[in-house]
N, CA, C and O atoms as a Maestro MAE file, in Angstrom:
{
 s_m_m2io_version
 :::
 2.0.0
}

f_m_ct {
 s_m_title
 :::
 protein
 m_atom[236] {
  # First column is atom index #
  i_m_mmod_type
  r_m_x_coord
  r_m_y_coord
  r_m_z_coord
  i_m_residue_number
  s_m_chain_name
  s_m_pdb_residue_name
  s_m_pdb_atom_name
  i_m_atomic_number
  :::
  1 25 11.115 -4.576 12.114 1 A "MET " " N  " 7
  2 3 11.241 -5.995 12.346 1 A "MET " " CA " 6
  3 2 11.354 -6.200 13.852 1 A "MET " " C  " 6
  4 15 12.036 -5.442 14.543 1 A "MET " " O  " 8
  5 25 10.697 -7.205 14.339 2 A "SER " " N  " 7
  6 3 10.699 -7.468 15.777 2 A "SER " " CA " 6
  7 2 12.060 -7.994 16.251 2 A "SER " " C  " 6
  8 15 12.852 -8.519 15.469 2 A "SER " " O  " 8
  9 25 12.296 -7.840 17.526 3 A "LEU " " N  " 7
  10 3 13.539 -8.327 18.121 3 A "LEU " " CA " 6
  11 2 13.667 -9.851 17.982 3 A "LEU " " C  " 6
  12 15 14.742 -10.333 17.625 3 A "LEU " " O  " 8
  13 25 12.607 -10.622 18.252 4 A "PRO " " N  " 7
  14 3 12.735 -12.078 18.048 4 A "PRO " " CA " 6
  15 2 13.054 -12.441 16.592 4 A "PRO " " C  " 6
  16 15 13.827 -13.365 16.341 4 A "PRO " " O  " 8
  17 25 12.470 -11.724 15.647 5 A "ARG " " N  " 7
  18 3 12.749 -12.007 14.229 5 A "ARG " " CA " 6
  19 2 14.199 -11.643 13.892 5 A "ARG " " C  " 6
  20 15 14.856 -12.359 13.137 5 A "ARG " " O  " 8
  21 25 14.695 -10.544 14.443 6 A "ASN " " N  " 7
  22 3 16.095 -10.185 14.242 6 A "ASN " " CA " 6
  23 2 17.013 -11.267 14.790 6 A "ASN " " C  " 6
  24 15 17.979 -11.652 14.131 6 A "ASN " " O  " 8
  25 25 16.722 -11.759 15.984 7 A "ALA " " N  " 7
  26 3 17.538 -12.820 16.580 7 A "ALA " " CA " 6
  27 2 17.529 -14.058 15.699 7 A "ALA " " C  " 6
  28 15 18.548 -14.735 15.563 7 A "ALA " " O  " 8
  29 25 16.382 -14.355 15.102 8 A "GLU " " N  " 7
  30 3 16.280 -15.505 14.201 8 A "GLU " " CA " 6
  31 2 17.131 -15.289 12.947 8 A "GLU " " C  " 6
  32 15 17.834 -16.201 12.511 8 A "GLU " " O  " 8
  33 25 17.074 -14.100 12.371 9 A "LEU " " N  " 7
  34 3 17.856 -13.805 11.164 9 A "LEU " " CA " 6
  35 2 19.355 -13.798 11.437 9 A "LEU " " C  " 6
  36 15 20.134 -14.262 10.604 9 A "LEU " " O  " 8
  37 25 19.771 -13.278 12.593 10 A "PHE " " N  " 7
  38 3 21.187 -13.276 12.953 10 A "PHE " " CA " 6
  39 2 21.654 -14.681 13.296 10 A "PHE " " C  " 6
  40 15 22.733 -15.093 12.869 10 A "PHE " " O  " 8
  41 25 20.866 -15.416 14.052 11 A "GLY " " N  " 7
  42 3 21.296 -16.719 14.539 11 A "GLY " " CA " 6
  43 2 22.376 -16.527 15.593 11 A "GLY " " C  " 6
  44 15 22.411 -15.505 16.278 11 A "GLY " " O  " 8
  45 25 23.240 -17.496 15.718 12 A "THR " " N  " 7
  46 3 24.345 -17.430 16.668 12 A "THR " " CA " 6
  47 2 25.639 -17.745 15.921 12 A "THR " " C  " 6
  48 15 25.605 -18.158 14.762 12 A "THR " " O  " 8
  49 25 26.763 -17.553 16.577 13 A "GLU " " N  " 7
  50 3 28.036 -17.871 15.917 13 A "GLU " " CA " 6
  51 2 28.102 -19.347 15.542 13 A "GLU " " C  " 6
  52 15 28.619 -19.695 14.480 13 A "GLU " " O  " 8
  53 25 27.584 -20.209 16.401 14 A "SER " " N  " 7
  54 3 27.642 -21.649 16.111 14 A "SER " " CA " 6
  55 2 26.536 -22.103 15.164 14 A "SER " " C  " 6
  56 15 26.660 -23.144 14.519 14 A "SER " " O  " 8
  57 25 25.465 -21.335 15.079 15 A "ALA " " N  " 7
  58 3 24.356 -21.667 14.177 15 A "ALA " " CA " 6
  59 2 23.842 -20.373 13.538 15 A "ALA " " C  " 6
  60 15 22.780 -19.874 13.911 15 A "ALA " " O  " 8
  61 25 24.599 -19.829 12.571 16 A "PRO " " N  " 7
  62 3 24.219 -18.562 11.964 16 A "PRO " " CA " 6
  63 2 22.876 -18.635 11.249 16 A "PRO " " C  " 6
  64 15 22.480 -19.678 10.728 16 A "PRO " " O  " 8
  65 25 22.199 -17.514 11.239 17 A "GLY " " N  " 7
  66 3 20.923 -17.419 10.539 17 A "GLY " " CA " 6
  67 2 21.132 -16.953 9.101 17 A "GLY " " C  " 6
  68 15 22.255 -16.906 8.600 17 A "GLY " " O  " 8
  69 25 20.040 -16.617 8.464 18 A "GLN " " N  " 7
  70 3 20.019 -16.236 7.053 18 A "GLN " " CA " 6
  71 2 20.868 -15.002 6.752 18 A "GLN " " C  " 6
  72 15 21.379 -14.863 5.640 18 A "GLN " " O  " 8
  73 25 21.021 -14.124 7.707 19 A "LEU " " N  " 7
  74 3 21.762 -12.887 7.470 19 A "LEU " " CA " 6
  75 2 23.212 -13.144 7.056 19 A "LEU " " C  " 6
  76 15 23.759 -12.400 6.242 19 A "LEU " " O  " 8
  77 25 23.831 -14.169 7.595 20 A "LEU " " N  " 7
  78 3 25.219 -14.476 7.234 20 A "LEU " " CA " 6
  79 2 25.330 -14.784 5.746 20 A "LEU " " C  " 6
  80 15 26.265 -14.325 5.091 20 A "LEU " " O  " 8
  81 25 24.403 -15.544 5.211 21 A "ASP " " N  " 7
  82 3 24.415 -15.858 3.785 21 A "ASP " " CA " 6
  83 2 24.165 -14.597 2.956 21 A "ASP " " C  " 6
  84 15 24.765 -14.418 1.896 21 A "ASP " " O  " 8
  85 25 23.288 -13.736 3.433 22 A "THR " " N  " 7
  86 3 23.013 -12.475 2.742 22 A "THR " " CA " 6
  87 2 24.275 -11.622 2.667 22 A "THR " " C  " 6
  88 15 24.571 -11.042 1.622 22 A "THR " " O  " 8
  89 25 25.016 -11.543 3.763 23 A "VAL " " N  " 7
  90 3 26.256 -10.765 3.782 23 A "VAL " " CA " 6
  91 2 27.292 -11.403 2.847 23 A "VAL " " C  " 6
  92 15 28.018 -10.689 2.156 23 A "VAL " " O  " 8
  93 25 27.364 -12.715 2.820 24 A "ARG " " N  " 7
  94 3 28.291 -13.399 1.894 24 A "ARG " " CA " 6
  95 2 27.981 -13.035 0.446 24 A "ARG " " C  " 6
  96 15 28.876 -12.725 -0.341 24 A "ARG " " O  " 8
  97 25 26.697 -13.079 0.117 25 A "ARG " " N  " 7
  98 3 26.288 -12.768 -1.262 25 A "ARG " " CA " 6
  99 2 26.576 -11.305 -1.606 25 A "ARG " " C  " 6
  100 15 27.047 -10.999 -2.701 25 A "ARG " " O  " 8
  101 25 26.293 -10.421 -0.677 26 A "ALA " " N  " 7
  102 3 26.566 -8.998 -0.892 26 A "ALA " " CA " 6
  103 2 28.068 -8.781 -1.101 26 A "ALA " " C  " 6
  104 15 28.473 -8.007 -1.968 26 A "ALA " " O  " 8
  105 25 28.876 -9.459 -0.314 27 A "ASN " " N  " 7
  106 3 30.323 -9.366 -0.438 27 A "ASN " " CA " 6
  107 2 30.761 -9.762 -1.848 27 A "ASN " " C  " 6
  108 15 31.594 -9.088 -2.454 27 A "ASN " " O  " 8
  109 25 30.203 -10.845 -2.363 28 A "ASP " " N  " 7
  110 3 30.532 -11.289 -3.724 28 A "ASP " " CA " 6
  111 2 30.140 -10.242 -4.762 28 A "ASP " " C  " 6
  112 15 30.911 -9.954 -5.677 28 A "ASP " " O  " 8
  113 25 28.944 -9.673 -4.622 29 A "VAL " " N  " 7
  114 3 28.470 -8.653 -5.558 29 A "VAL " " CA " 6
  115 2 29.377 -7.434 -5.509 29 A "VAL " " C  " 6
  116 15 29.765 -6.905 -6.550 29 A "VAL " " O  " 8
  117 25 29.718 -6.983 -4.299 30 A "TRP " " N  " 7
  118 3 30.567 -5.790 -4.154 30 A "TRP " " CA " 6
  119 2 31.949 -6.013 -4.761 30 A "TRP " " C  " 6
  120 15 32.507 -5.111 -5.385 30 A "TRP " " O  " 8
  121 25 32.505 -7.217 -4.579 31 A "LEU " " N  " 7
  122 3 33.811 -7.526 -5.173 31 A "LEU " " CA " 6
  123 2 33.740 -7.495 -6.693 31 A "LEU " " C  " 6
  124 15 34.588 -6.889 -7.347 31 A "LEU " " O  " 8
  125 25 32.732 -8.148 -7.251 32 A "LYS " " N  " 7
  126 3 32.592 -8.203 -8.708 32 A "LYS " " CA " 6
  127 2 32.339 -6.825 -9.309 32 A "LYS " " C  " 6
  128 15 32.773 -6.540 -10.425 32 A "LYS " " O  " 8
  129 25 31.638 -5.974 -8.570 33 A "ALA " " N  " 7
  130 3 31.334 -4.624 -9.058 33 A "ALA " " CA " 6
  131 2 32.484 -3.652 -8.822 33 A "ALA " " C  " 6
  132 15 32.443 -2.515 -9.291 33 A "ALA " " O  " 8
  133 25 33.507 -4.092 -8.099 34 A "GLY " " N  " 7
  134 3 34.650 -3.243 -7.815 34 A "GLY " " CA " 6
  135 2 34.420 -2.251 -6.682 34 A "GLY " " C  " 6
  136 15 35.211 -1.329 -6.484 34 A "GLY " " O  " 8
  137 25 33.348 -2.441 -5.950 35 A "ILE " " N  " 7
  138 3 33.056 -1.550 -4.822 35 A "ILE " " CA " 6
  139 2 34.031 -1.811 -3.682 35 A "ILE " " C  " 6
  140 15 34.471 -0.882 -3.004 35 A "ILE " " O  " 8
  141 25 34.358 -3.065 -3.480 36 A "THR " " N  " 7
  142 3 35.387 -3.429 -2.507 36 A "THR " " CA " 6
  143 2 36.546 -4.064 -3.261 36 A "THR " " C  " 6
  144 15 36.373 -4.611 -4.350 36 A "THR " " O  " 8
  145 25 37.713 -3.983 -2.673 37 A "LYS " " N  " 7
  146 3 38.916 -4.492 -3.341 37 A "LYS " " CA " 6
  147 2 39.346 -5.874 -2.855 37 A "LYS " " C  " 6
  148 15 40.036 -6.604 -3.565 37 A "LYS " " O  " 8
  149 25 38.928 -6.226 -1.632 38 A "LYS " " N  " 7
  150 3 39.276 -7.539 -1.100 38 A "LYS " " CA " 6
  151 2 38.098 -8.075 -0.305 38 A "LYS " " C  " 6
  152 15 37.298 -7.303 0.223 38 A "LYS " " O  " 8
  153 25 37.991 -9.395 -0.218 39 A "PRO " " N  " 7
  154 3 36.860 -9.989 0.500 39 A "PRO " " CA " 6
  155 2 36.897 -9.660 1.993 39 A "PRO " " C  " 6
  156 15 37.959 -9.468 2.584 39 A "PRO " " O  " 8
  157 25 35.732 -9.604 2.565 40 A "VAL " " N  " 7
  158 3 35.570 -9.345 3.989 40 A "VAL " " CA " 6
  159 2 34.998 -10.614 4.613 40 A "VAL " " C  " 6
  160 15 34.163 -11.283 4.005 40 A "VAL " " O  " 8
  161 25 35.442 -10.945 5.815 41 A "GLU " " N  " 7
  162 3 34.889 -12.103 6.522 41 A "GLU " " CA " 6
  163 2 33.482 -11.722 7.000 41 A "GLU " " C  " 6
  164 15 33.347 -10.892 7.900 41 A "GLU " " O  " 8
  165 25 32.436 -12.312 6.416 42 A "PRO " " N  " 7
  166 3 31.067 -11.931 6.757 42 A "PRO " " CA " 6
  167 2 30.748 -12.011 8.249 42 A "PRO " " C  " 6
  168 15 30.073 -11.128 8.779 42 A "PRO " " O  " 8
  169 25 31.213 -13.034 8.922 43 A "ALA " " N  " 7
  170 3 30.910 -13.182 10.353 43 A "ALA " " CA " 6
  171 2 31.495 -12.035 11.172 43 A "ALA " " C  " 6
  172 15 30.984 -11.717 12.246 43 A "ALA " " O  " 8
  173 25 32.562 -11.412 10.675 44 A "ALA " " N  " 7
  174 3 33.171 -10.297 11.395 44 A "ALA " " CA " 6
  175 2 32.295 -9.046 11.356 44 A "ALA " " C  " 6
  176 15 32.486 -8.130 12.156 44 A "ALA " " O  " 8
  177 25 31.347 -9.004 10.441 45 A "LEU " " N  " 7
  178 3 30.458 -7.854 10.308 45 A "LEU " " CA " 6
  179 2 29.195 -7.975 11.152 45 A "LEU " " C  " 6
  180 15 28.471 -6.998 11.342 45 A "LEU " " O  " 8
  181 25 28.939 -9.166 11.651 46 A "LEU " " N  " 7
  182 3 27.699 -9.412 12.388 46 A "LEU " " CA " 6
  183 2 27.968 -9.560 13.877 46 A "LEU " " C  " 6
  184 15 28.891 -10.266 14.283 46 A "LEU " " O  " 8
  185 25 27.169 -8.899 14.676 47 A "ASP " " N  " 7
  186 3 27.293 -8.987 16.129 47 A "ASP " " CA " 6
  187 2 26.183 -9.897 16.657 47 A "ASP " " C  " 6
  188 15 25.139 -9.432 17.115 47 A "ASP " " O  " 8
  189 25 26.435 -11.184 16.581 48 A "PHE " " N  " 7
  190 3 25.441 -12.175 17.007 48 A "PHE " " CA " 6
  191 2 25.049 -11.984 18.469 48 A "PHE " " C  " 6
  192 15 23.871 -12.045 18.819 48 A "PHE " " O  " 8
  193 25 26.035 -11.755 19.305 49 A "ALA " " N  " 7
  194 3 25.814 -11.710 20.749 49 A "ALA " " CA " 6
  195 2 24.867 -10.587 21.172 49 A "ALA " " C  " 6
  196 15 23.979 -10.813 21.995 49 A "ALA " " O  " 8
  197 25 25.038 -9.400 20.632 50 A "SER " " N  " 7
  198 3 24.198 -8.267 21.046 50 A "SER " " CA " 6
  199 2 22.732 -8.490 20.737 50 A "SER " " C  " 6
  200 15 21.872 -8.248 21.583 50 A "SER " " O  " 8
  201 25 22.444 -8.950 19.535 51 A "VAL " " N  " 7
  202 3 21.051 -9.178 19.148 51 A "VAL " " CA " 6
  203 2 20.435 -10.286 19.991 51 A "VAL " " C  " 6
  204 15 19.306 -10.158 20.465 51 A "VAL " " O  " 8
  205 25 21.166 -11.359 20.175 52 A "ASN " " N  " 7
  206 3 20.630 -12.478 20.935 52 A "ASN " " CA " 6
  207 2 20.487 -12.138 22.419 52 A "ASN " " C  " 6
  208 15 19.534 -12.575 23.064 52 A "ASN " " O  " 8
  209 25 21.420 -11.365 22.961 53 A "ARG " " N  " 7
  210 3 21.324 -10.935 24.350 53 A "ARG " " CA " 6
  211 2 20.102 -10.041 24.550 53 A "ARG " " C  " 6
  212 15 19.374 -10.196 25.530 53 A "ARG " " O  " 8
  213 25 19.877 -9.115 23.636 54 A "ALA " " N  " 7
  214 3 18.723 -8.227 23.718 54 A "ALA " " CA " 6
  215 2 17.421 -9.016 23.635 54 A "ALA " " C  " 6
  216 15 16.475 -8.735 24.371 54 A "ALA " " O  " 8
  217 25 17.370 -9.993 22.751 55 A "ALA " " N  " 7
  218 3 16.160 -10.805 22.608 55 A "ALA " " CA " 6
  219 2 15.906 -11.617 23.868 55 A "ALA " " C  " 6
  220 15 14.765 -11.766 24.306 55 A "ALA " " O  " 8
  221 25 16.977 -12.138 24.442 56 A "LYS " " N  " 7
  222 3 16.845 -12.950 25.649 56 A "LYS " " CA " 6
  223 2 16.378 -12.089 26.835 56 A "LYS " " C  " 6
  224 15 15.539 -12.520 27.626 56 A "LYS " " O  " 8
  225 25 16.922 -10.882 26.951 57 A "GLU " " N  " 7
  226 3 16.534 -9.983 28.040 57 A "GLU " " CA " 6
  227 2 15.104 -9.513 27.896 57 A "GLU " " C  " 6
  228 15 14.445 -9.221 28.893 57 A "GLU " " O  " 8
  229 25 14.615 -9.436 26.673 58 A "LYS " " N  " 7
  230 3 13.255 -8.974 26.403 58 A "LYS " " CA " 6
  231 2 12.212 -9.996 26.855 58 A "LYS " " C  " 6
  232 15 11.075 -9.635 27.158 58 A "LYS " " O  " 8
  233 25 12.599 -11.261 26.897 59 A "ARG " " N  " 7
  234 3 11.646 -12.326 27.252 59 A "ARG " " CA " 6
  235 2 11.162 -12.219 28.637 59 A "ARG " " C  " 6
  236 15 10.358 -13.042 29.075 59 A "ARG " " O  " 8
  :::
 }
 m_bond[235] {
  # First column is bond index #
  i_m_from
  i_m_to
  i_m_order
  :::
  1 1 2 1
  2 2 3 1
  3 3 4 2
  4 3 5 1
  5 5 6 1
  6 6 7 1
  7 7 8 2
  8 7 9 1
  9 9 10 1
  10 10 11 1
  11 11 12 2
  12 11 13 1
  13 13 14 1
  14 14 15 1
  15 15 16 2
  16 15 17 1
  17 17 18 1
  18 18 19 1
  19 19 20 2
  20 19 21 1
  21 21 22 1
  22 22 23 1
  23 23 24 2
  24 23 25 1
  25 25 26 1
  26 26 27 1
  27 27 28 2
  28 27 29 1
  29 29 30 1
  30 30 31 1
  31 31 32 2
  32 31 33 1
  33 33 34 1
  34 34 35 1
  35 35 36 2
  36 35 37 1
  37 37 38 1
  38 38 39 1
  39 39 40 2
  40 39 41 1
  41 41 42 1
  42 42 43 1
  43 43 44 2
  44 43 45 1
  45 45 46 1
  46 46 47 1
  47 47 48 2
  48 47 49 1
  49 49 50 1
  50 50 51 1
  51 51 52 2
  52 51 53 1
  53 53 54 1
  54 54 55 1
  55 55 56 2
  56 55 57 1
  57 57 58 1
  58 58 59 1
  59 59 60 2
  60 59 61 1
  61 61 62 1
  62 62 63 1
  63 63 64 2
  64 63 65 1
  65 65 66 1
  66 66 67 1
  67 67 68 2
  68 67 69 1
  69 69 70 1
  70 70 71 1
  71 71 72 2
  72 71 73 1
  73 73 74 1
  74 74 75 1
  75 75 76 2
  76 75 77 1
  77 77 78 1
  78 78 79 1
  79 79 80 2
  80 79 81 1
  81 81 82 1
  82 82 83 1
  83 83 84 2
  84 83 85 1
  85 85 86 1
  86 86 87 1
  87 87 88 2
  88 87 89 1
  89 89 90 1
  90 90 91 1
  91 91 92 2
  92 91 93 1
  93 93 94 1
  94 94 95 1
  95 95 96 2
  96 95 97 1
  97 97 98 1
  98 98 99 1
  99 99 100 2
  100 99 101 1
  101 101 102 1
  102 102 103 1
  103 103 104 2
  104 103 105 1
  105 105 106 1
  106 106 107 1
  107 107 108 2
  108 107 109 1
  109 109 110 1
  110 110 111 1
  111 111 112 2
  112 111 113 1
  113 113 114 1
  114 114 115 1
  115 115 116 2
  116 115 117 1
  117 117 118 1
  118 118 119 1
  119 119 120 2
  120 119 121 1
  121 121 122 1
  122 122 123 1
  123 123 124 2
  124 123 125 1
  125 125 126 1
  126 126 127 1
  127 127 128 2
  128 127 129 1
  129 129 130 1
  130 130 131 1
  131 131 132 2
  132 131 133 1
  133 133 134 1
  134 134 135 1
  135 135 136 2
  136 135 137 1
  137 137 138 1
  138 138 139 1
  139 139 140 2
  140 139 141 1
  141 141 142 1
  142 142 143 1
  143 143 144 2
  144 143 145 1
  145 145 146 1
  146 146 147 1
  147 147 148 2
  148 147 149 1
  149 149 150 1
  150 150 151 1
  151 151 152 2
  152 151 153 1
  153 153 154 1
  154 154 155 1
  155 155 156 2
  156 155 157 1
  157 157 158 1
  158 158 159 1
  159 159 160 2
  160 159 161 1
  161 161 162 1
  162 162 163 1
  163 163 164 2
  164 163 165 1
  165 165 166 1
  166 166 167 1
  167 167 168 2
  168 167 169 1
  169 169 170 1
  170 170 171 1
  171 171 172 2
  172 171 173 1
  173 173 174 1
  174 174 175 1
  175 175 176 2
  176 175 177 1
  177 177 178 1
  178 178 179 1
  179 179 180 2
  180 179 181 1
  181 181 182 1
  182 182 183 1
  183 183 184 2
  184 183 185 1
  185 185 186 1
  186 186 187 1
  187 187 188 2
  188 187 189 1
  189 189 190 1
  190 190 191 1
  191 191 192 2
  192 191 193 1
  193 193 194 1
  194 194 195 1
  195 195 196 2
  196 195 197 1
  197 197 198 1
  198 198 199 1
  199 199 200 2
  200 199 201 1
  201 201 202 1
  202 202 203 1
  203 203 204 2
  204 203 205 1
  205 205 206 1
  206 206 207 1
  207 207 208 2
  208 207 209 1
  209 209 210 1
  210 210 211 1
  211 211 212 2
  212 211 213 1
  213 213 214 1
  214 214 215 1
  215 215 216 2
  216 215 217 1
  217 217 218 1
  218 218 219 1
  219 219 220 2
  220 219 221 1
  221 221 222 1
  222 222 223 1
  223 223 224 2
  224 223 225 1
  225 225 226 1
  226 226 227 1
  227 227 228 2
  228 227 229 1
  229 229 230 1
  230 230 231 1
  231 231 232 2
  232 231 233 1
  233 233 234 1
  234 234 235 1
  235 235 236 2
  :::
 }
}
């Protein structure tokens, strides 16, 4: 996947992309399946800044 597409999927902290919803859904599945014992804050798993900084530097 290209760097610009990754930046689009990640989005930013103030305007998250599709990946945040994907992580939320995965979190729900893992909880229901007993893989995890407590919910995880999805935004804490995503490093918006690194992907967006890399995409910006690439331009």
